[in-house]
C-alpha positions in Angstrom: 0.0 0.0 0.0 2.8 2.5 0.9 4.7 1.6 -2.2 1.6 2.3 -4.4 1.1 5.6 -2.7 4.7 6.6 -3.2 4.6 5.6 -6.8 1.5 7.7 -7.3 3.2 10.7 -5.7 6.3 10.3 -7.9 4.1 10.0 -11.0 2.2 13.2 -9.9 5.5 15.0 -9.4 6.8 13.9 -12.7 3.6 15.0 -14.5 3.8 18.5 -12.8 7.5 18.9 -13.6 7.0 17.8 -17.2 4.1 20.2 -17.6 6.2 23.1 -16.3 9.1 22.2 -18.6 6.9 22.0 -21.6 5.2 25.4 -20.8 8.6 27.0 -20.3 9.9 25.5 -23.6 6.9 26.8 -25.5 7.6 30.3 -24.0 11.2 30.2 -25.2 10.0 29.0 -28.6 7.6 31.9 -28.9 10.4 34.4 -27.9 12.7 32.8 -30.5 10.1 32.9 -33.2 9.4 36.6 -32.5 13.0 37.5 -32.4 13.7 35.6 -35.6 11.6 38.1 -37.5 14.3 40.8 -36.8 17.4 38.6 -36.2 18.2 36.5 -39.3 20.5 34.0 -37.4 17.6 32.9 -35.2 15.4 31.8 -38.1 17.2 28.4 -38.4 17.0 27.9 -34.6 13.2 28.7 -34.7 12.7 26.2 -37.5 14.7 23.5 -35.5 12.6 24.1 -32.4 9.4 24.1 -34.5 10.3 20.6 -35.9 11.0 19.4 -32.3 7.6 20.5 -31.1 5.9 19.0 -34.2 7.6 15.7 -33.4 6.4 15.9 -29.8 2.9 16.8 -30.9 2.6 13.7 -33.2 3.9 11.3 -30.5 1.0 9.4 -28.9 0.5 10.4 -25.3 0.9 7.8 -22.6 -2.2 6.9 -20.6 -2.0 7.4 -16.9 -3.4 3.9 -16.5 -0.4 2.3 -18.4 2.2 0.8 -16.1 5.7 2.1 -16.1 8.2 0.4 -18.4 10.9 0.1 -15.7 10.2 -2.1 -12.7 11.2 -0.8 -9.2 14.3 -2.5 -7.8 14.1 -4.0 -4.4 16.5 -2.9 -1.7 19.0 -5.6 -0.8 
């Protein structure tokens, strides 16, 4: 029971951190796209970032009900 609760808390934390990271990444991408209009060297970077976000967008999202791929190791 305690292990399940801990696993859920870790999953919740991972979800929150991932969400924050994605939000921050999108903010940076927006800044780069805006700056690329006036700074020619940033256009290539904006395009690279755009292709990364497109790749993420087309990836199927993992369901919260799916089990993790890596099993927990037992303490020795």
